[in-house]
C-alpha positions as CSV (number, residue, x, y, z in Angstrom):
1,M,0.3,-0.1,-0.1
2,E,1.3,3.3,-1.3
3,V,0.9,6.3,0.6
4,C,0.9,9.8,-1.5
5,R,0.7,13.3,0.3
6,T,1.1,15.2,-2.8
7,I,-0.8,15.2,-6.6
8,E,2.4,14.1,-7.8
9,A,3.4,11.6,-6.1
10,F,0.4,10.2,-6.1
11,R,-0.2,10.3,-10.0
12,A,3.0,8.9,-10.0
13,A,2.4,6.0,-8.3
14,R,-0.7,5.4,-10.2
15,R,0.7,4.8,-13.2
16,K,3.4,2.5,-11.7
17,K,0.4,0.5,-9.9
18,L,-1.5,0.4,-13.4
19,A,1.5,-0.5,-15.2
20,A,2.1,-3.3,-13.4
21,A,-1.6,-4.2,-12.7
22,A,-1.7,-4.8,-16.9
23,A,-0.1,-7.6,-17.2
24,A,-2.5,-9.5,-15.3
25,T,-5.2,-8.3,-16.8
26,A,-4.3,-8.4,-20.4
27,P,-5.7,-7.7,-23.2
28,A,-8.2,-6.3,-21.1
29,A,-7.1,-2.5,-19.4
30,P,-6.7,-2.9,-15.3
31,T,-9.1,-0.5,-13.7
32,L,-9.2,1.2,-10.9
33,A,-11.7,2.2,-8.0
34,F,-11.7,5.1,-5.7
35,V,-13.5,5.6,-2.1
36,P,-12.9,9.0,-0.8
37,T,-13.2,9.5,2.7
38,M,-13.2,12.3,5.6
39,G,-10.9,9.1,7.6
40,C,-11.8,8.2,11.2
41,L,-12.9,4.8,9.0
42,H,-15.2,2.8,10.5
43,D,-16.7,-1.0,9.2
44,G,-19.1,0.9,6.9
45,H,-16.4,2.9,5.4
46,L,-14.5,-0.6,5.3
47,S,-17.6,-2.4,3.3
48,L,-16.9,0.7,0.6
49,V,-13.2,-0.6,0.2
50,R,-13.8,-4.1,-0.4
51,E,-16.7,-3.4,-3.0
52,A,-14.1,-1.5,-4.6
53,R,-11.8,-4.0,-4.2
54,A,-14.0,-6.5,-5.4
55,R,-14.8,-3.9,-8.8
56,A,-11.3,-3.3,-10.0
57,T,-7.9,-4.7,-10.4
58,V,-6.3,-1.2,-8.4
59,T,-8.3,0.5,-5.3
60,A,-7.6,3.9,-4.2
61,V,-8.8,5.7,-1.2
62,S,-8.1,9.3,0.0
63,I,-8.6,10.5,3.8
64,F,-9.3,14.4,3.3
65,V,-10.8,16.5,6.4
66,N,-12.2,19.1,3.5
67,P,-12.9,22.6,4.9
68,A,-14.7,23.7,2.0
69,Q,-17.9,21.9,3.2
70,F,-17.6,22.7,6.8
71,A,-19.3,26.0,7.7
72,A,-18.9,28.8,10.2
73,G,-19.4,27.5,13.9
74,E,-19.3,23.6,12.4
75,D,-17.0,21.1,13.6
76,L,-14.3,21.1,11.2
77,D,-11.3,22.1,13.8
78,T,-12.7,18.8,15.9
79,Y,-13.5,16.6,13.4
80,P,-11.7,13.4,14.6
81,R,-8.6,13.2,12.6
82,T,-7.2,9.4,12.9
83,E,-4.6,8.7,10.4
84,Q,-2.5,5.7,11.7
85,R,-5.4,3.9,13.1
86,D,-7.0,4.7,9.3
87,L,-3.9,2.9,7.7
88,E,-3.8,0.5,9.5
89,L,-7.7,-0.7,8.8
90,L,-6.9,0.0,5.4
91,R,-3.9,-2.0,5.1
92,P,-5.0,-5.4,5.6
93,L,-7.7,-4.7,2.7
94,G,-5.2,-5.0,0.0
95,V,-5.6,-1.3,-1.1
96,D,-3.2,0.1,-3.7
97,L,-3.1,3.4,-3.1
98,V,-3.9,6.3,-0.4
99,F,-4.3,9.9,-1.4
100,L,-3.3,11.9,2.2
101,P,-3.3,15.5,1.3
102,D,-3.3,18.6,3.3
103,R,-5.2,22.2,2.5
104,R,-2.5,23.6,0.9
105,V,-2.3,20.7,-1.6
106,L,-6.1,20.9,-2.7
107,Y,-6.6,24.8,-2.2
108,G,-3.3,26.4,-3.1
109,D,-3.3,29.9,-2.0
110,S,-7.2,30.0,-2.7
111,D,-9.4,30.5,0.4
112,S,-11.8,27.1,1.3
113,D,-14.4,29.3,2.4
114,V,-17.3,28.9,0.3
115,A,-19.5,31.2,2.0
116,N,-17.2,34.2,2.4
117,S,-14.6,33.3,-0.1
118,E,-14.1,36.4,-2.8
119,R,-11.6,33.9,-4.9
120,G,-11.0,30.8,-5.9
121,T,-13.1,28.1,-8.2
122,F,-16.2,26.4,-7.0
123,V,-18.4,23.5,-8.1
124,E,-22.4,23.8,-7.9
125,V,-24.8,21.9,-8.4
126,R,-28.0,23.8,-8.7
127,G,-31.3,22.5,-8.3
128,L,-29.8,19.3,-6.0
129,S,-28.0,21.4,-3.1
130,D,-30.8,23.6,-2.0
131,Q,-33.2,21.2,0.0
132,L,-33.2,19.0,2.3
133,E,-29.3,19.3,3.9
134,G,-28.8,21.8,1.7
135,A,-31.7,24.1,3.7
136,V,-29.9,23.2,6.9
137,R,-26.1,23.5,5.8
138,P,-26.6,26.2,2.9
139,T,-22.5,25.6,1.6
140,F,-21.9,22.3,2.6
141,F,-22.9,20.7,-1.4
142,T,-20.7,23.3,-2.4
143,G,-18.1,22.1,-0.7
144,V,-18.8,18.4,-1.3
145,A,-19.0,18.6,-5.3
146,T,-15.6,21.0,-5.3
147,V,-13.1,19.0,-3.8
148,V,-14.8,15.4,-5.3
149,T,-14.5,17.2,-8.8
150,K,-10.3,17.6,-7.5
151,L,-9.9,14.2,-6.5
152,L,-11.9,13.0,-9.3
153,C,-9.6,14.8,-11.3
154,I,-6.6,13.8,-9.7
155,V,-7.3,10.1,-8.8
156,Q,-8.9,10.0,-12.9
157,P,-10.8,6.9,-11.5
158,D,-12.9,4.3,-13.6
159,A,-15.5,4.1,-10.6
160,V,-16.5,6.3,-7.3
161,V,-17.9,4.2,-4.6
162,M,-19.7,5.7,-1.9
163,G,-22.5,4.7,0.9
164,Q,-26.3,5.8,0.4
165,K,-26.3,6.8,4.5
166,D,-25.0,10.1,2.5
167,G,-28.5,9.7,0.3
168,Q,-28.8,13.2,-1.3
169,Q,-24.8,13.4,-1.7
170,C,-25.0,10.3,-4.3
171,V,-27.8,12.4,-6.0
172,V,-25.6,15.4,-6.1
173,L,-22.4,13.5,-7.1
174,R,-23.8,11.1,-9.5
175,A,-25.5,14.6,-11.6
176,L,-22.3,16.3,-10.9
177,I,-20.7,13.1,-12.9
178,R,-22.8,13.2,-15.3
179,D,-23.4,16.7,-15.9
180,L,-19.1,17.2,-16.5
181,C,-19.0,14.1,-18.5
182,M,-16.8,12.2,-16.7
183,P,-15.7,8.6,-17.7
184,V,-16.5,7.4,-14.0
185,E,-19.2,5.0,-13.0
186,F,-20.9,6.4,-9.7
187,M,-21.4,2.9,-7.1
188,M,-23.6,3.0,-4.6
189,V,-23.2,0.9,-1.3
190,P,-25.9,0.1,1.6
191,T,-25.3,1.9,4.3
192,G,-23.5,0.3,7.0
193,R,-25.2,-0.3,10.5
194,E,-24.5,-0.6,13.8
195,A,-26.3,-4.0,15.4
196,D,-29.2,-2.1,16.6
197,G,-29.3,-0.1,13.2
198,L,-28.0,3.2,13.3
199,A,-25.9,4.0,10.5
200,M,-22.4,4.1,11.0
201,S,-21.4,7.8,11.1
202,S,-17.7,9.1,12.1
203,R,-19.7,11.7,14.5
204,N,-21.9,9.2,16.5
205,R,-18.5,9.5,18.7
206,Y,-19.6,12.3,19.7
207,L,-23.0,11.2,21.6
208,D,-22.7,10.9,25.3
209,A,-24.7,7.2,26.5
210,D,-28.0,8.3,26.7
211,Q,-27.9,10.0,23.2
212,R,-26.2,7.0,21.8
213,A,-29.1,4.9,22.9
214,A,-32.1,7.8,21.7
215,A,-30.4,7.7,18.0
216,P,-31.7,4.3,17.1
217,A,-34.7,5.9,17.0
218,L,-34.5,7.5,13.7
219,Y,-33.5,4.0,12.3
220,R,-37.0,2.6,13.6
221,G,-39.4,5.1,12.3
222,L,-37.6,4.7,8.6
223,Q,-38.2,1.2,8.9
224,R,-41.8,1.8,10.4
225,A,-42.5,3.8,7.4
226,Q,-41.0,0.5,5.3
227,A,-43.3,-1.5,6.9
228,L,-46.5,0.6,6.0
229,F,-45.1,1.1,2.2
230,A,-44.8,-2.7,2.0
231,G,-48.4,-3.5,2.9
232,G,-49.5,-1.0,0.5
233,T,-49.9,2.4,2.2
234,R,-48.9,5.1,-0.4
235,D,-50.6,7.9,1.7
236,C,-46.9,10.4,2.0
237,A,-48.5,11.8,5.5
238,A,-48.9,8.6,6.7
239,L,-45.5,7.6,5.8
240,V,-43.9,10.6,7.2
241,A,-46.0,10.0,10.5
242,A,-44.5,7.0,10.7
243,V,-41.2,8.3,11.5
244,R,-42.3,11.1,13.3
245,A,-44.3,9.0,15.9
246,E,-41.0,7.0,16.5
247,L,-39.3,10.0,17.0
248,A,-41.5,11.4,19.1
249,A,-40.8,8.5,21.2
250,A,-37.0,9.7,21.7
251,P,-37.3,13.1,23.5
252,L,-33.7,13.3,22.4
253,C,-34.1,13.3,18.9
254,Q,-35.1,16.7,17.8
255,E,-36.4,16.2,14.1
256,Q,-34.9,18.8,11.5
257,Y,-36.2,17.3,8.7
258,V,-38.2,13.9,7.7
259,A,-38.8,14.1,4.0
260,L,-39.7,12.3,0.8
261,S,-38.5,12.7,-2.5
262,H,-38.0,11.7,-5.7
263,R,-35.0,9.6,-6.1
264,E,-33.4,11.6,-8.9
265,T,-34.9,15.1,-8.9
266,L,-34.9,15.1,-4.7
267,A,-38.4,17.1,-5.9
268,D,-41.0,16.8,-2.9
269,V,-43.0,13.5,-3.3
270,V,-46.7,14.8,-2.5
271,G,-50.3,13.3,-2.1
272,D,-49.2,9.2,-2.8
273,V,-46.1,7.5,-3.6
274,G,-45.6,6.7,-7.7
275,P,-44.7,3.2,-9.4
276,A,-40.9,5.3,-9.1
277,G,-40.9,5.3,-5.3
278,A,-39.0,7.6,-3.6
279,M,-36.3,8.3,-1.0
280,L,-37.3,8.9,2.3
281,S,-34.6,10.4,4.4
282,A,-34.5,12.4,8.0
283,A,-32.5,14.6,10.0
284,V,-32.4,14.8,14.3
285,S,-30.2,16.4,16.3
286,L,-28.7,15.0,19.5
287,G,-27.6,18.1,21.6
288,D,-24.6,19.3,19.1
289,T,-24.8,16.3,17.3
290,R,-26.7,15.6,13.9
291,I,-27.3,12.2,12.1
292,I,-28.8,11.5,9.2
293,D,-30.4,8.8,7.4
294,N,-32.7,7.2,4.8
295,V,-34.3,4.5,3.3
296,F,-35.8,3.3,-0.2
297,L,-39.4,2.7,-0.8
298,G,-40.2,0.7,-4.1
């Protein structure tokens, strides 16, 4: 496993790995799958890496806490950074390349403050970035789209692998890849979950014991709605109410939103869920910590 901290080092290592792999895959060309992360890896991340390994000849992972997706007052400075542990987790999985840049490598002298910057290059995916998470975190998806564009340009993968837990992010990035004509396959892997159903997240470590005990109410609510849907319920109000009823029984979970959205356009689904199905997503706060989750209906 080769760890690279600069763009030049990564590109050189990439060329070497693909050249070495070419002999084993001839006459077919070797392929590269990429898993972008912010580090503090958990089993959910590792499942993405395993999927990438299964789908490609060469596997690359990035670890970078992206300042552009954090707004003022968010947890950029305190976001957990566990570099050595992360590398130890990746080595046994057969990862070929790890890209570990610092802020200056990806942003240079440009400002990475999306909200206040008067210089630099940023990427927006309009129409998909202002609702749901975007309504709570207005500059978040500009920061995500910008850093992922940079990473895809550097890594040049055949496929990028991400998790369903960040459902809106998957919609945004799939659109980005399509609209910018990038030759990259977008692969979404089902959400990794703890034994009690809580979606795995690096921020779960912020929860105290009481908050952690309450947190699975979010997924229980989504499951409750899924069960109603499987039983024939299509009324949007009833499905959303099922989630809210479960959250109401866990007072530490303060709802930020519960929404039914079209899976590709993120348009609100109203009335009844149609044959195309929907994404049912929700966010709650537990103290200062936000958790998000989603399920697909249909």
